[in-house]
Structure formats: structure tokens, C-alpha cells
C-alpha positions, 0 to 999 in steps of 0.5 A, spaced: 907 866 359 913 862 356 910 858 350 910 862 344 904 864 340 901 867 334 896 872 335 899 876 331 903 880 335 909 874 336 907 874 344 907 869 349 902 866 352 901 861 358 899 854 356 892 854 357 891 860 353 894 857 347 891 852 342 895 847 337 896 850 331 894 845 326 888 848 324 889 855 319 882 856 321 884 858 329 889 864 326 885 867 322 879 867 326 884 870 332 885 865 336 893 865 340 895 858 337 901 855 339 908 857 334 912 851 332 917 850 326 913 850 319 914 843 316 915 839 322 910 835 328 909 836 335 913 830 338 907 825 341 910 825 348 911 833 348 904 833 345 902 829 351 905 834 356 903 840 352 895 838 354 897 835 361 899 843 362 893 846 358 894 847 351 888 845 348 886 842 341 879 846 339 876 853 343 870 852 347 864 852 342 861 858 345 867 862 344 867 860 336 859 862 335 861 869 338 866 870 333 861 868 328 856 873 331 860 879 333 865 880 326 862 884 322 866 881 316 862 875 312 868 872 310 871 871 317 863 869 320 862 864 314 870 861 317 867 861 324 861 857 322 864 852 317 869 851 322 863 849 328 860 845 324 867 841 321 869 840 328 861 839 330 862 831 331 869 831 333 870 828 340 875 832 342 872 838 341 865 836 345 861 841 341 855 837 340 854 836 347 855 842 348 851 844 343 844 840 345 845 842 352 844 849 350 838 847 345 833 848 351 836 854 354 836 858 349 834 866 350 829 869 347 832 875 344 834 875 337 841 876 338 847 876 344 852 881 344 856 880 350 862 876 349 865 871 354 872 873 356 877 869 353 882 865 359 880 861 364 873 863 364 871 857 359 871 852 363 865 855 366 857 852 366 855 852 360 849 851 363 849 859 364 851 860 357 845 862 351 846 861 343 849 868 340 846 870 333 851 867 329 847 863 323 848 868 316 841 869 314 838 872 307 838 878 307 833 883 303 839 888 302 844 883 301 847 886 307 850 880 313 844 878 316 844 873 323 840 870 327 840 865 332 839 858 331 831 858 333 830 864 328 832 860 322 829 856 317 833 852 312 827 849 307 830 849 299 822 850 297 822 858 300 825 862 295 828 869 296 823 872 292 818 869 298 823 871 303 822 878 300 816 879 300 813 876 306 818 879 310 820 873 313 827 873 315 831 868 318 832 863 311 839 860 312 843 861 306 844 856 301 850 854 302 849 852 310 842 849 309 843 841 309 849 841 315 844 846 319 838 842 318 842 836 320 847 838 325 843 843 328 836 841 328 834 848 325 826 847 323 825 847 316 820 852 315 818 858 319 813 858 325 806 858 322 804 864 326 809 868 323 807 865 315 800 868 317 801 874 320 806 876 314 799 874 309 795 878 314 800 885 314 803 885 307 799 887 301 800 882 295 799 882 288 796 876 284 802 873 282 805 873 290 799 871 292 798 865 288 806 864 290 805 864 298 797 860 297 801 855 294 807 854 298 802 854 303 799 849 300 805 844 300 809 846 307 803 849 311 797 847 311 798 841 316 801 846 321 795 850 321 789 851 327 783 854 326 785 861 330 789 862 324 785 860 318 779 864 322 784 871 321 785 869 314 778 867 313 776 874 315 782 879 312 782 883 305 788 878 302 785 876 295 787 879 290 782 879 284 786 882 279 792 883 276 793 890 277 798 893 280 793 896 286 787 890 285 782 890 288 782 884 294 776 880 297 776 877 304 776 869 303 769 868 306 766 873 301 768 869 295 766 862 292 770 857 289 767 857 281 762 852 280 758 851 274 752 851 279 754 857 283 754 861 276 749 858 274 744 860 279 748 866 281 751 869 275 755 876 277 752 876 283 757 872 287 765 874 287 768 867 285 776 866 286 779 867 281 781 862 276 789 864 276 789 861 283 787 854 281 788 848 283 794 850 286 791 853 291 785 849 292 787 847 298 788 853 302 781 857 299 777 850 302 781 851 309 779 859 309 772 856 309 771 857 302 764 854 299 764 851 292 756 853 293 754 859 297 750 859 304 744 864 304 749 869 309 754 870 303 749 871 297 746 876 302 753 879 303 754 879 296 747 883 295 750 888 299 757 888 295 754 887 288 747 889 288 748 894 282 753 889 277 747 884 278 742 889 277 746 891 269 747 883 268 741 879 269 733 880 268 727 882 272 725 875 274 732 872 277 732 878 281 726 878 284 727 871 285 733 872 289 730 876 294 724 871 294 729 866 295 733 870 300 727 873 304 726 867 310 733 868 311 733 875 312 727 875 317 730 869 321 737 871 321 738 878 320 737 883 326 741 889 329 747 892 325 746 888 320 739 889 319 740 896 319 746 896 314 741 892 309 735 898 310 740 903 308 743 899 302 739 900 294 739 893 293 732 891 293 728 893 286 722 899 285 717 898 279 715 906 277 710 906 271 713 899 268 720 901 269 724 897 274 730 900 278 734 899 285 732 902 290 732 901 298 726 898 301 723 905 305 722 908 299 718 904 295 710 903 297 707 896 297 700 896 292 694 894 296 689 898 292 692 898 285 687 904 283 691 908 288 697 906 285 694 908 278 692 915 281 699 917 283 704 912 280 708 911 286 715 907 286 712 901 288 714 894 291 714 887 287 707 885 286 710 878 289 707 876 296 713 872 298 717 879 298 711 883 302 713 881 309 720 883 307 719 890 304 715 891 310 721 889 315 726 893 311 721 899 312 716 900 307 709 901 308 702 900 304 700 905 299 693 906 303 697 908 309 701 914 306 694 916 302 690 921 306 683 919 304 677 923 306 670 924 304 666 930 302 658 931 301 654 935 297 647 937 299 643 935 306 644 929 308 637 925 310 633 919 312 630 917 304 627 910 302 634 908 300 638 909 306 632 906 311 633 900 305 640 900 306 640 900 314 634 894 314 639 890 309 645 891 313 641 890 320 638 884 317 645 880 315 650 884 320 651 877 323 652 874 315 657 880 314 662 877 319 661 870 318 667 866 314 664 861 311 671 857 311 672 857 318 664 857 320 667 862 326 667 869 325 671 873 320 679 874 323 683 880 323 676 886 325 677 892 330 676 890 337 670 896 336 667 891 330 660 890 333 659 897 336 660 900 329 655 895 326 650 896 332 651 904 331 652 906 324 647 911 321 645 911 314 643 917 310 642 919 303 645 926 300 646 929 293 653 927 292 659 923 295 666 925 293 672 922 295 678 926 296 686 923 297 692 926 298 699 923 297 705 926 297 701 933 296 698 931 290 690 931 292 685 928 287 677 927 287 672 922 286 664 921 285 662 915 290 656 911 290 657 911 299 662 914 303 664 913 310 663 920 314 667 922 320 668 928 325 675 930 320 679 927 315 680 919 315 687 917 314 688 910 313 693 907 319 696 901 318 694 899 312 687 903 310 685 901 318 679 907 319 681 911 325 674 911 327 672 915 335 668 913 338 666 906 336 660 910 331 660 911 324 655 915 318 655 912 312 652 918 306 650 914 300 650 918 294 643 920 290 647 920 283 647 913 284 640 912 282 642 914 275 647 909 274 645 902 270 644 898 276 643 903 282 642 898 287 648 893 286 652 901 285 650 903 292 652 896 295 658 896 292 660 903 295 657 900 301 661 893 301 667 897 301 666 902 306 663 896 311 670 893 309 674 899 310 670 901 317 670 894 320 677 890 319 684 892 322 686 892 314 682 893 308 682 888 302 678 887 296 677 879 298 673 882 305 669 888 300 667 882 295 665 877 300 660 883 304 657 885 297 656 877 296 652 878 302 648 883 301 647 883 294 644 875 294 638 872 296 637 868 303 636 862 299 642 863 295 646 865 301 643 859 305 645 854 299 652 857 300 653 855 307 651 861 311 647 860 318 641 863 315 636 860 319 640 865 325 636 870 321 629 871 324 626 877 321 626 878 314 627 884 311 621 889 309 621 890 302 624 896 300 621 901 296 627 900 291 626 894 289 619 895 288 620 902 284 625 899 280 623 892 278 628 889 281 624 882 282 621 883 276 623 881 268 621 886 262 623 883 255 624 890 252 630 890 257 634 883 255 640 883 254 642 890 259 643 886 265 638 888 270 633 883 271 633 877 275 626 873 273 623 871 268 615 872 267 611 867 263 606 871 259 599 866 261 596 868 253 604 867 250 606 861 248 611 858 253 616 855 247 616 861 243 618 865 248 623 862 251 627 861 244 625 869 243 629 869 251 634 866 248 636 869 242 636 875 246 641 873 250 645 869 244 645 876 239 646 881 244 653 884 242 658 889 246 658 896 247 664 896 242 667 892 236 674 895 239 677 891 245 678 896 250 685 898 252 683 897 260 677 895 264 677 899 270 674 906 274 677 912 277 676 913 284 676 905 286 670 903 284 671 896 278 667 895 274 662 889 276 663 883 272 657 878 272 660 872 274 664 869 279 660 873 285 660 878 282 668 880 283 671 886 281 676 886 275 681 891 273 684 889 266 690 891 261 689 890 254 697 886 252 696 889 245 702 886 242 699 878 242 693 880 240 694 878 233 698 873 234 693 869 238 687 872 234 683 874 240 685 880 245 688 878 251 688 881 258 692 881 264 689 882 271 693 887 276 697 883 280 697 876 276 702 873 273 704 875 266 704 873 259 710 869 256 712 866 249 711 859 252 704 861 253 702 863 245 701 856 242 697 854 247 693 861 248 693 859 240 690 853 241 685 856 246 682 861 243 681 857 236 677 853 240 673 859 243 672 862 236 670 854 234 665 855 239 662 862 238 662 861 229 659 853 229 656 852 235 652 859 238 653 863 232 657 869 237 661 873 233 668 873 235 669 881 237 665 879 243 670 874 246 677 875 250 681 872 254 685 874 260 689 872 266 688 871 272 692 866 277 688 867 284 685 859 282 693 857 283 692 859 291 685 856 291 683 863 292 676 866 293 678 871 288 679 866 282 674 867 277 674 861 271 670 866 266 666 873 266 660 877 262 662 884 262 657 889 258 656 882 253 663 881 252 665 874 255 672 873 258 675 866 259 681 865 263 687 863 259 691 861 265 686 856 268 685 853 261 692 852 262 693 849 268 687 845 268 686 842 260 691 845 256 695 837 256 689 834 253 688 835 246 683 840 243 677 838 241 676 832 246 669 831 248 670 832 256 675 839 254 670 841 249 664 840 253 666 843 259 668 850 256 661 849 252 657 849 258 661 855 261 660 859 254 652 857 255 653 860 263 656 866 260 651 868 255 645 867 259 648 873 263 646 877 257 639 876 260 639 875 268 646 878 271 645 875 278 647 868 280 639 864 281 634 860 279 632 864 273 640 864 271 640 856 271 634 856 267 637 859 262 644 857 262 640 850 261 634 851 256 641 855 252 645 848 253 639 844 250 637 849 244 645 848 242 648 841 244 646 838 237 651 844 233 655 842 239 655 835 237 656 836 230 662 840 231 665 834 235 664 830 229 669 834 225 674 833 229 679 826 229 679 823 236 
């Protein structure tokens, strides 16, 4: 140690521990430098000699960087880094070559505290050395923070606030960024996984989220892979409001605010807030946020936002949403998703004309309108497309929840009435099971239906009472016929009679004799009992079919395509028919609907007699000039109309439209209601009917009414065009809207059609059934009033 050095102590050092003192930074960094007279230069030959004996121009790179990594002083750290960068490309320092030889050998740890021993060790193999954490980076509290180069990034587009928000340590200090990028090959951005993790872990406000999402769109979106997008899509990272503690949503639950989505779904969906657009649009698209939602997104939105949607939309729109989702829910949702949907009150129920949200299991499906009117349960929407959805979600049919039993008063005896009913049933039991549409046996029959028909017994008693019990409430009603079993009859499934063994006893009530048209009343009650007894599920359409088979002649049934030829034996004349004159016509009973044939007196002038009968048909008046508020009977017996195969009708008066349309309008239960768009054509239809009544037939307008029944739209056997009930004529407004409204009222084809329908219904004032006598009366009415129709049409410009 013979050479003087400056290391703060004025000592002497061996040559290979000294550095030339040309750079004052070396002395400030604590490296021993050779002392030379101030203001003089080292002679060239002497400098060459000093180099040959070991004095160096620059310390090893690792030692300089270790000073930057270990010093607690920020200024010293910056001097060391600056010294390294200034001499990085200096050939004498060999820093570039040494640095790049270590780039692929960075240690995984973020810092290294191990120091290289000064001295001859600086000549050791650089491949065993790792780079320390020497790069000064931005810290959240302003303290000195250093990271190794592989943990740093230097993009000038990352703001300090973004770094602080996402806690992304490693942003190189601004004064070093350019050289760090160019010389040290530091990446401009942090690892994408770090950015994604920070976004997932840090709860952001809307302002900060906007900055983060826009930054990702501009600088990172091309580096993100599907796992990154999947993680973001499933996390609650999207603030929906500007509140300090905002509600957050997953990107998968959001929809971009397109006009189509807003117009169709309104407040149901959660839309991407406009504050994020358009700057972060690509971020949301990367998260698979659609412009129009799929069914799974809409279903999830219904679970979350049903209360909000119900409060801001109309019932028709909500029902339309359920209808549109029904196939998807039935097809796709199962397991835990199905259980969750069952527990959410996101379905609609109706109780006494008030709609409310409910669970599907809390509502019932109405398969018997009278029962619904009796007990007023919370009912499911009467939309066919929703029936399967509600049953899948736990709703039950109303009749399945009602305990039904029959009580007989008086002794059960075999009478002429019970024998006649049994004879008729035995004769036509094959027709009862016949489906005229498929020309095969009816579907949905009980497995033991043939045994039931074969072993059925029919008696007559003084009175038959049906007792219905629903949720502890019981109601009782007189019936014209009842099914008697060994105990209470509980409907299962949907009005499925639980009858064991395969035989049954039917009792008809003697009190039915006192009713108008008692035979029809008995057959109507019997038809309902048979429909309940023979089919897995009770349907009014099946009861109507059975009534049609029992209440019409074999000739009429044959004309409708029934296999009457298979019946080998005609039924005996029953005393019921003989005593009550069901095949005779009594002029004194005209207008009461009890006759089925016209007796031509041999001593009377035929033309005069017919004219008198036609006058009776036209002049019959309803029982009341005031239209009833509803048309139905308690206990499940609908009033029988005298048209369209004697179908029952259950009508409710829509009183608010009567003054505007000038005729009473009724709505058939379970069928479409009246909308304001229907008012103009309803006025036109009512005007045409009033013209036919006044100018053609001379019938007062209080004998007319309109009703709404849309069954014809589905080619239903229960569809109807018009019917006559106790002298009042009812015409189907929906049928007119679907077939004739597009044509000009008064045009021949339209008014001729309703003229014929009008005459057809007036004929029912004389003859109730559809038979030859009814057709004869209809033709005579048409012939008599045809000239008046022509005169009326002549008054209307074509």
C-alpha cells in the first residue's frame, strides 16, 4: 500500500484498490481514488504505468449498483445510478457488456442485500452475480424506494395517481425514465397480471375506475389473454354511481346502453354508465359486455331487478318478458339455478284484479274459473305460454288444491230418469271416448276408463250437494249430478278423480226436474262428472264434448263424423222424453227454448202458422232490459247457451265502454280484454248490428250485446261466433275484428254474413238444438227479411 488515496481517511492503498480521481462522483460514492496534485494531469506514461500495476478508471458495475441499492440517502442513490448510466456506453467501463450478460440471470427476489467484498473479488465471474434492487421508483409516501430492473416499468402515460390507486410499485422516477427505457431495456408497463390483480383487489370509485379502464384500453388490451378477461368479467369491479361507496356490478351482468335494449327491456337491465363511454368501450367489449342481452343475462337481471322493473313498467310488458324467457328457463336452468329462481318473488300473480310480485309456488293455475271466483286465490297469469313455466317453478293447479266431495240427501233409487241416463250412456260410451279430430280414442284418459264406464251405476236422489274446501274454507252448491265414492273425493294432479276400485256411482238430483230444460241440465251435470271421472285431468272442453255427444241425435252426430254405424241398437224411448214432450212442439211454449220440432196442424193454414212462429221468434224479449253484470252460476254450472254445441259461457260486463260503443260488451273469462284500439271497430260493428236489428228484423237494441272470445284464433273447439242466451243475442267482437274489420261496414259480403248469423240466433228463440227444425226456421227468417236487408244495403253507398 504505497499509493495515496482519498477515501475520507487519507490512507494509502494498493494499486488494484484505487481508481483514477478524474470523476468526482467516485469519491462522493465512497470509492478510493488516487490523490493527485489539484490542477495537474497525470502524465500519459505514468497513467499507463499505473494502469499496468492495477489502478482502474471505473469500479465494477455491480459495486456501483450495490451502492445505489444499499445507501439510505436518496441523493447518493441518484449519483450512483447517474454514474452508471453516464458510463454505460463507455468502452473502458465495460458496463453495457456486463449488464446484458446478467439480464437473463436476474434473481427472482425483489432486492439483494448482499454486498460484494471490495478488493480483488471484483474480477470474479459475473455469471454468479445478480442485479440488486438499485432503480429508484415512485413511492406512495415519498420515501426512497428501489426495485430491480425486472420489477420496474417506465411508461410516461401512467400517472402517479394511477400508481397509487392500483398500488403498482415499480414506476421509475420521471428523471430516469428515458435512459432506463433506452439503456436498461425496462418495460414500459408492469406485468399485465399485476394490473389485472390490482383491478380485482382494489375497490375503485367511478372516477378512478374510468381512469383505470381507459388506461387498459390504450396500453394493455392487446396483451390481455382470455384468463384475464374471464377474471375481470366475473368480479364486482364496475362502480354504477359516483357515490363514495358506490354499488358495484360484474361486467357479465351489464349491457351497453343501446337504444334497442332500452326500448325492449327498460329498467330491467343494468347498463354500463355513460361516464365510462366512449373511452372505455373496448374494455367492456373485452369483458364480453353485449349491446343486446342474451336470455341468461335477462334472467339474471330479472332475479336482481324484478322489484324495480315491476314498479316502472306495465303488466303487459312484464308478462311479455316472462313469456319470452319461458323457453330458456325450461331448457337451460336446472339444479341450483332452478332452486334459486323458485325462491325469488320475480313472478306475477293476480288477486281480485290486483297484480303483485310473488314466488311461482305461491300462486295457483286456474283450471276452473268458478272455483277461482269462489275462493279468490292468488292466481297465475292466464297466458297459455306461462303455464309450463309456473308449474316447473312449483305452482299447482287450483283444482289440485281443492278437496271436493258430494253429499246426497234422500234415498238413492233407480228411477225412469236414472235408467234413461244409464241407457243413453251405455249406448254412446264409445262415442264419448271418440276424438273426431284424430278419429281415434281421446288422449289423456285414465288407464281404467273402460272399467269405469262398464261398471258405472246411476241412481236418482232428492238432492246432490257438492262441497268444496280450499285452505280451510268450505262452500257447498246444489248439483244436477254428482260422483259418489267411498270417501271424500280429492282431486290429484289437475282434477283427477281418485277412484278405487274401477267403478263409480253417479247420482242425479230430482230437483233438476224443476229447472227449465231439465233434461239438458241433467246431461250437463253428467257430462262434467264423466269428464272428471274418465280423464287424467278435468277440462271444460272434454265436458262440452261429452255433452254434445249425449245431447244430440245420432243423425246429427253422424253428420259430424262420429262412427254412429258401430252402434247396433237404438236406445229405448225414455219416460223422461215422453213425459216432458221433448220431441214435440207446443206453440204455447214458443220463445222459451224448450221445443225441438214444429208440428204442422192439418186444419191450419201452413203459411199463416209459420208466419206466427217467425213473429214469435223475432218478438221474444230478454228477461230483463238491463244487461246483467256477469253471466255465470255458482257451483260450477255455467249457463248453457243455445249455440256452438251448447258451450258454457262465463262473461263479465265491461261497463266503462257501454256508453261509447252503444252496446253492452262482455269479456269471456280467460280471453283477451278490450283495448282502446278496439273501440273504433267496436263502434262500427255495433252500428251495423243495431242497423240490422232496427231496419231489418225490427228487434230492439236492448236485445243485443257484444262479447270477447278469442278461442277461434287457436282453432279451438270452444270457439264461438255468436250465441242466444234467454232471448238476448251475443256477437263475438274479436271474431269480427279478425275477419271483417278490414272491409267496409255495409259491404254486401260483410253484412250478409252477419244477417245470416242474426237469423240463426233468432231461430234459437223457437228451437234450442241444432237440427232440421232449427235450420228450417233459420231459412224462413232469412227469406222473410231478405228484402228488408236489400233495402238497407241500398241506403249505403258502395
